KERO-468152 format. One record per atom (N, C-alpha, C, CB): residue number from 0; residue in three letters; chain; atom name; x, y, z. Coordinates in steps of 0.02 Angstrom, whole numbers. Atoms other than C-alpha are relative to their C-alpha. Glycine has a CB too. Example, Ala and Ser with C-alpha at 12.3 -4.5 7.8 and 13.67 -1.06 7.14 Angstrom:
// residues 2
- num|residu|chaine|atome|xx|yy|zz
- 0|ALA|A|N|45|-59|0 .
- 0|ALA|A|CA|615|-225|390 .
- 0|ALA|A|C|45|60|0 .
- 0|ALA|A|CB|-50|1|62 .
- 1|SER|A|N|-42|-59|-3 .
- 1|SER|A|CA|684|-53|357 .
- 1|SER|A|C|-39|55|37 .
- 1|SER|A|CB|20|23|-71 .
This chain:
// residues 88
- num|residu|chaine|atome|xx|yy|zz
- 0|MET|A|N|89|44|14 .
- 0|MET|A|CA|1670|394|-181 .
- 0|MET|A|C|5|-71|54 .
- 0|MET|A|CB|-15|-42|-113 .
- 1|ASN|A|N|10|41|-36 .
- 1|ASN|A|CA|1571|275|-79 .
- 1|ASN|A|C|10|-70|-18 .
- 1|ASN|A|CB|-48|12|19 .
- 2|GLU|A|N|9|68|23 .
- 2|GLU|A|CA|1602|100|-97 .
- 2|GLU|A|C|-84|-32|-20 .
- 2|GLU|A|CB|32|-41|61 .
- 3|ILE|A|N|88|48|37 .
- 3|ILE|A|CA|1428|-15|-162 .
- 3|ILE|A|C|-22|-7|91 .
- 3|ILE|A|CB|16|-126|-67 .
- 4|GLY|A|N|25|32|-51 .
- 4|GLY|A|CA|1410|-81|32 .
- 4|GLY|A|C|-1|70|58 .
- 4|GLY|A|CB|50|-72|19 .
- 5|ASP|A|N|-24|-60|-17 .
- 5|ASP|A|CA|1443|117|93 .
- 5|ASP|A|C|-38|45|1 .
- 5|ASP|A|CB|42|17|-30 .
- 6|ILE|A|N|52|-40|21 .
- 6|ILE|A|CA|1284|182|24 .
- 6|ILE|A|C|-41|-22|58 .
- 6|ILE|A|CB|-30|-10|-76 .
- 7|ARG|A|N|65|-23|-28 .
- 7|ARG|A|CA|1141|231|137 .
- 7|ARG|A|C|-64|35|-40 .
- 7|ARG|A|CB|19|45|47 .
- 8|TYR|A|N|23|8|2 .
- 8|TYR|A|CA|987|203|113 .
- 8|TYR|A|C|-49|23|15 .
- 8|TYR|A|CB|15|-22|2 .
- 9|THR|A|N|89|23|-48 .
- 9|THR|A|CA|794|232|155 .
- 9|THR|A|C|-33|-14|-59 .
- 9|THR|A|CB|-56|75|54 .
- 10|ALA|A|N|70|15|33 .
- 10|ALA|A|CA|633|179|128 .
- 10|ALA|A|C|-38|13|-29 .
- 10|ALA|A|CB|-29|-6|13 .
- 11|VAL|A|N|83|-83|20 .
- 11|VAL|A|CA|482|291|30 .
- 11|VAL|A|C|-18|-39|-55 .
- 11|VAL|A|CB|25|119|-37 .
- 12|VAL|A|N|43|40|-3 .
- 12|VAL|A|CA|324|235|-16 .
- 12|VAL|A|C|-37|71|-59 .
- 12|VAL|A|CB|-30|-30|87 .
- 13|ASN|A|N|48|-44|56 .
- 13|ASN|A|CA|226|330|-163 .
- 13|ASN|A|C|-114|22|23 .
- 13|ASN|A|CB|9|-73|-90 .
- 14|GLY|A|N|67|21|-20 .
- 14|GLY|A|CA|21|375|-135 .
- 14|GLY|A|C|-37|-47|-25 .
- 14|GLY|A|CB|-35|43|-4 .
- 15|GLU|A|N|61|60|0 .
- 15|GLU|A|CA|-26|216|-227 .
- 15|GLU|A|C|39|-86|59 .
- 15|GLU|A|CB|-14|-29|-121 .
- 16|ASP|A|N|5|50|-34 .
- 16|ASP|A|CA|41|123|-78 .
- 16|ASP|A|C|95|-45|-14 .
- 16|ASP|A|CB|-80|-42|-31 .
- 17|GLN|A|N|-38|33|40 .
- 17|GLN|A|CA|196|72|-194 .
- 17|GLN|A|C|94|19|38 .
- 17|GLN|A|CB|-25|31|-89 .
- 18|HIS|A|N|-64|-17|-12 .
- 18|HIS|A|CA|367|58|-96 .
- 18|HIS|A|C|77|-19|-45 .
- 18|HIS|A|CB|3|-24|62 .
- 19|SER|A|N|-51|-11|51 .
- 19|SER|A|CA|551|73|-143 .
- 19|SER|A|C|81|18|51 .
- 19|SER|A|CB|-31|74|-57 .
- 20|LEU|A|N|-68|-33|-43 .
- 20|LEU|A|CA|743|121|-76 .
- 20|LEU|A|C|-23|59|-52 .
- 20|LEU|A|CB|100|-43|-2 .
- 21|TRP|A|N|-28|-86|31 .
- 21|TRP|A|CA|796|311|-109 .
- 21|TRP|A|C|91|-40|18 .
- 21|TRP|A|CB|-36|108|76 .
- 22|THR|A|N|-58|-24|-24 .
- 22|THR|A|CA|981|342|-89 .
- 22|THR|A|C|5|54|46 .
- 22|THR|A|CB|32|13|-47 .
- 23|GLU|A|N|5|-60|-55 .
- 23|GLU|A|CA|994|434|59 .
- 23|GLU|A|C|36|80|21 .
- 23|GLU|A|CB|14|-35|50 .
- 24|GLY|A|N|-28|-59|34 .
- 24|GLY|A|CA|1006|617|47 .
- 24|GLY|A|C|-29|27|-78 .
- 24|GLY|A|CB|75|-18|-6 .
- 25|ARG|A|N|8|-25|52 .
- 25|ARG|A|CA|951|626|-114 .
- 25|ARG|A|C|-77|25|2 .
- 25|ARG|A|CB|21|-47|-52 .
- 26|PRO|A|N|63|3|9 .
- 26|PRO|A|CA|807|712|-164 .
- 26|PRO|A|C|-33|-21|-22 .
- 26|PRO|A|CB|-17|23|-8 .
- 27|LEU|A|N|63|31|-25 .
- 27|LEU|A|CA|641|647|-150 .
- 27|LEU|A|C|-31|3|-89 .
- 27|LEU|A|CB|-51|54|76 .
- 28|PRO|A|N|55|-4|71 .
- 28|PRO|A|CA|537|603|-349 .
- 28|PRO|A|C|-74|51|41 .
- 28|PRO|A|CB|-35|-112|-32 .
- 29|ALA|A|N|77|-44|13 .
- 29|ALA|A|CA|375|719|-346 .
- 29|ALA|A|C|-46|-60|-2 .
- 29|ALA|A|CB|-10|53|-86 .
- 30|GLY|A|N|74|59|-26 .
- 30|GLY|A|CA|224|594|-248 .
- 30|GLY|A|C|69|-60|37 .
- 30|GLY|A|CB|-71|-54|-105 .
- 31|TRP|A|N|-11|60|-38 .
- 31|TRP|A|CA|372|476|-149 .
- 31|TRP|A|C|-2|70|107 .
- 31|TRP|A|CB|113|-56|-44 .
- 32|ALA|A|N|17|-44|-93 .
- 32|ALA|A|CA|359|509|68 .
- 32|ALA|A|C|58|-34|17 .
- 32|ALA|A|CB|-86|-23|66 .
- 33|GLU|A|N|11|68|-23 .
- 33|GLU|A|CA|488|403|155 .
- 33|GLU|A|C|-23|-7|56 .
- 33|GLU|A|CB|49|-36|-1 .
- 34|VAL|A|N|37|53|-19 .
- 34|VAL|A|CA|449|282|270 .
- 34|VAL|A|C|5|8|63 .
- 34|VAL|A|CB|17|-63|-23 .
- 35|GLY|A|N|-24|-1|-93 .
- 35|GLY|A|CA|543|339|445 .
- 35|GLY|A|C|62|-74|-17 .
- 35|GLY|A|CB|-100|-33|84 .
- 36|PHE|A|N|-39|60|6 .
- 36|PHE|A|CA|698|159|385 .
- 36|PHE|A|C|26|53|-31 .
- 36|PHE|A|CB|-18|-74|-29 .
- 37|THR|A|N|-60|-11|48 .
- 37|THR|A|CA|852|196|343 .
- 37|THR|A|C|57|-47|-8 .
- 37|THR|A|CB|29|58|18 .
- 38|GLY|A|N|-33|36|-3 .
- 38|GLY|A|CA|988|77|308 .
- 38|GLY|A|C|49|-44|-65 .
- 38|GLY|A|CB|-37|-22|35 .
- 39|THR|A|N|-25|23|90 .
- 39|THR|A|CA|1102|-34|188 .
- 39|THR|A|C|-48|-6|-53 .
- 39|THR|A|CB|31|-76|-8 .
- 40|ARG|A|N|77|46|76 .
- 40|ARG|A|CA|1001|-99|24 .
- 40|ARG|A|C|-26|-35|25 .
- 40|ARG|A|CB|14|-54|-73 .
- 41|ASP|A|N|14|63|-25 .
- 41|ASP|A|CA|992|-239|113 .
- 41|ASP|A|C|-65|-2|42 .
- 41|ASP|A|CB|57|-23|39 .
- 42|GLU|A|N|46|-34|-46 .
- 42|GLU|A|CA|909|-183|270 .
- 42|GLU|A|C|-76|36|-20 .
- 42|GLU|A|CB|43|51|28 .
- 43|CYS|A|N|45|-11|-1 .
- 43|CYS|A|CA|815|-86|192 .
- 43|CYS|A|C|-76|-25|-45 .
- 43|CYS|A|CB|21|43|2 .
- 44|LEU|A|N|34|65|30 .
- 44|LEU|A|CA|733|-216|64 .
- 44|LEU|A|C|-27|-21|32 .
- 44|LEU|A|CB|27|-47|-24 .
- 45|ALA|A|N|24|51|-103 .
- 45|ALA|A|CA|702|-329|220 .
- 45|ALA|A|C|-55|44|36 .
- 45|ALA|A|CB|90|3|84 .
- 46|GLU|A|N|91|-25|-41 .
- 46|GLU|A|CA|579|-190|294 .
- 46|GLU|A|C|-55|22|-22 .
- 46|GLU|A|CB|-4|53|42 .
- 47|ILE|A|N|64|4|55 .
- 47|ILE|A|CA|501|-161|140 .
- 47|ILE|A|C|-32|-56|-9 .
- 47|ILE|A|CB|16|15|-66 .
- 48|ASP|A|N|30|72|-4 .
- 48|ASP|A|CA|477|-326|117 .
- 48|ASP|A|C|-18|-18|82 .
- 48|ASP|A|CB|60|-58|-33 .
- 49|ARG|A|N|30|-21|-59 .
- 49|ARG|A|CA|389|-288|300 .
- 49|ARG|A|C|-18|13|1 .
- 49|ARG|A|CB|2|18|33 .
- 50|ILE|A|N|40|-57|-3 .
- 50|ILE|A|CA|288|-166|261 .
- 50|ILE|A|C|-52|4|-40 .
- 50|ILE|A|CB|31|51|-9 .
- 51|TRP|A|N|35|-13|77 .
- 51|TRP|A|CA|240|-197|95 .
- 51|TRP|A|C|-36|-65|-8 .
- 51|TRP|A|CB|58|15|-70 .
- 52|PRO|A|N|20|74|38 .
- 52|PRO|A|CA|165|-390|79 .
- 52|PRO|A|C|-81|6|-58 .
- 52|PRO|A|CB|-20|-67|82 .
- 53|ASP|A|N|22|-22|37 .
- 53|ASP|A|CA|42|-336|-27 .
- 53|ASP|A|C|0|32|-69 .
- 53|ASP|A|CB|-9|13|25 .
- 54|ILE|A|N|-55|-37|24 .
- 54|ILE|A|CA|136|-260|-189 .
- 54|ILE|A|C|-73|12|-69 .
- 54|ILE|A|CB|99|-50|-15 .
- 55|LEU|A|N|85|-26|74 .
- 55|LEU|A|CA|-59|-225|-308 .
- 55|LEU|A|C|4|94|41 .
- 55|LEU|A|CB|-146|-73|30 .
- 56|PRO|A|N|-7|-59|5 .
- 56|PRO|A|CA|-56|-38|-306 .
- 56|PRO|A|C|-64|5|19 .
- 56|PRO|A|CB|25|28|-57 .
- 57|ARG|A|N|40|-41|-8 .
- 57|ARG|A|CA|-183|38|-213 .
- 57|ARG|A|C|-68|5|-38 .
- 57|ARG|A|CB|32|44|-6 .
- 58|SER|A|N|45|-7|50 .
- 58|SER|A|CA|-310|98|-332 .
- 58|SER|A|C|-14|-52|-44 .
- 58|SER|A|CB|15|47|-33 .
- 59|VAL|A|N|7|58|15 .
- 59|VAL|A|CA|-306|-101|-377 .
- 59|VAL|A|C|-23|-30|67 .
- 59|VAL|A|CB|58|-26|-31 .
- 60|ARG|A|N|43|43|-94 .
- 60|ARG|A|CA|-352|-154|-189 .
- 60|ARG|A|C|-71|16|-29 .
- 60|ARG|A|CB|17|60|112 .
- 61|ASP|A|N|49|-21|11 .
- 61|ASP|A|CA|-485|-34|-210 .
- 61|ASP|A|C|-54|-20|-44 .
- 61|ASP|A|CB|14|41|-8 .
- 62|ALA|A|N|38|36|44 .
- 62|ALA|A|CA|-547|-101|-361 .
- 62|ALA|A|C|-14|-54|-5 .
- 62|ALA|A|CB|13|4|-41 .
- 63|LEU|A|N|48|41|-25 .
- 63|LEU|A|CA|-565|-259|-316 .
- 63|LEU|A|C|-31|-15|68 .
- 63|LEU|A|CB|17|-45|-18 .
- 64|SER|A|N|54|8|-86 .
- 64|SER|A|CA|-626|-257|-129 .
- 64|SER|A|C|-67|26|-18 .
- 64|SER|A|CB|31|60|81 .
- 65|PRO|A|N|95|-9|35 .
- 65|PRO|A|CA|-811|-287|-142 .
- 65|PRO|A|C|-53|51|104 .
- 65|PRO|A|CB|-57|-158|-26 .
- 66|CYS|A|N|27|-38|-30 .
- 66|CYS|A|CA|-906|-169|-78 .
- 66|CYS|A|C|-22|13|50 .
- 66|CYS|A|CB|-21|7|-16 .
- 67|PRO|A|N|40|16|-69 .
- 67|PRO|A|CA|-961|-122|96 .
- 67|PRO|A|C|-79|4|12 .
- 67|PRO|A|CB|25|47|48 .
- 68|LEU|A|N|90|8|-4 .
- 68|LEU|A|CA|-1147|-172|151 .
- 68|LEU|A|C|2|64|38 .
- 68|LEU|A|CB|-45|-79|49 .
- 69|PRO|A|N|22|-81|-28 .
- 69|PRO|A|CA|-1231|5|213 .
- 69|PRO|A|C|-3|-57|83 .
- 69|PRO|A|CB|-108|56|-47 .
- 70|PRO|A|N|25|9|-103 .
- 70|PRO|A|CA|-1241|5|429 .
- 70|PRO|A|C|-58|-18|7 .
- 70|PRO|A|CB|-5|71|55 .
- 71|PRO|A|N|50|34|-1 .
- 71|PRO|A|CA|-1366|-95|482 .
- 71|PRO|A|C|-49|64|27 .
- 71|PRO|A|CB|9|-70|43 .
- 72|SER|A|N|32|-54|-39 .
- 72|SER|A|CA|-1457|103|573 .
- 72|SER|A|C|-36|37|-97 .
- 72|SER|A|CB|78|63|67 .
- 73|SER|A|N|-3|11|66 .
- 73|SER|A|CA|-1440|128|341 .
- 73|SER|A|C|-108|10|-15 .
- 73|SER|A|CB|51|-94|-17 .
- 74|PRO|A|N|64|31|16 .
- 74|PRO|A|CA|-1611|159|268 .
- 74|PRO|A|C|-10|-63|-79 .
- 74|PRO|A|CB|-47|74|-11 .
- 75|LEU|A|N|12|36|52 .
- 75|LEU|A|CA|-1549|59|131 .
- 75|LEU|A|C|-16|-90|28 .
- 75|LEU|A|CB|69|15|-50 .
- 76|SER|A|N|18|58|-24 .
- 76|SER|A|CA|-1554|-93|255 .
- 76|SER|A|C|-52|1|12 .
- 76|SER|A|CB|26|-21|42 .
- 77|SER|A|N|73|9|-55 .
- 77|SER|A|CA|-1752|-79|292 .
- 77|SER|A|C|-1|-43|-89 .
- 77|SER|A|CB|-78|95|42 .
- 78|LEU|A|N|35|25|65 .
- 78|LEU|A|CA|-1733|-133|90 .
- 78|LEU|A|C|-28|-86|-6 .
- 78|LEU|A|CB|59|15|-61 .
- 79|PRO|A|N|-25|101|18 .
- 79|PRO|A|CA|-1773|-333|40 .
- 79|PRO|A|C|49|8|-35 .
- 79|PRO|A|CB|-54|-61|-51 .
- 80|SER|A|N|-76|3|48 .
- 80|SER|A|CA|-1658|-431|-14 .
- 80|SER|A|C|-36|-23|-66 .
- 80|SER|A|CB|74|-68|29 .
- 81|PRO|A|N|22|46|26 .
- 81|PRO|A|CA|-1667|-481|-168 .
- 81|PRO|A|C|-8|-96|-4 .
- 81|PRO|A|CB|18|24|-34 .
- 82|SER|A|N|47|67|-12 .
- 82|SER|A|CA|-1783|-667|-189 .
- 82|SER|A|C|79|-19|-51 .
- 82|SER|A|CB|-111|-11|-38 .
- 83|LYS|A|N|-45|48|45 .
- 83|LYS|A|CA|-1656|-811|-297 .
- 83|LYS|A|C|-66|-49|-51 .
- 83|LYS|A|CB|58|-60|63 .
- 84|PRO|A|N|70|16|83 .
- 84|PRO|A|CA|-1725|-867|-456 .
- 84|PRO|A|C|-6|-96|43 .
- 84|PRO|A|CB|66|3|-149 .
- 85|GLY|A|N|23|58|-3 .
- 85|GLY|A|CA|-1821|-1032|-434 .
- 85|GLY|A|C|-25|-8|72 .
- 85|GLY|A|CB|49|-47|-23 .
- 86|GLY|A|N|47|-39|-94 .
- 86|GLY|A|CA|-1917|-931|-256 .
- 86|GLY|A|C|25|-49|65 .
- 86|GLY|A|CB|-123|-15|4 .
- 87|GLY|A|N|-43|19|-57 .
- 87|GLY|A|CA|-1768|-982|-152 .
- 87|GLY|A|C|11|58|42 .
- 87|GLY|A|CB|67|-29|-21 .
């Protein structure tokens, strides 16, 4: 039986860009993939902290991000800007 300090882990990520660690050699759950880093628990957690600065799931980040403006050559870019209340 392994001592806790002897267990090796791998950093993993899912489709929502959420990261975790998983015991090395165990099959990954559906929807998770290795990120290419294996080490001790503390090493994997440090790597996850480094590569995952925004812990919001991807779908939430996408919903909160502002809509991009159309490119200058887009037909939408020729539309007049909305007028401001009060004639400004």
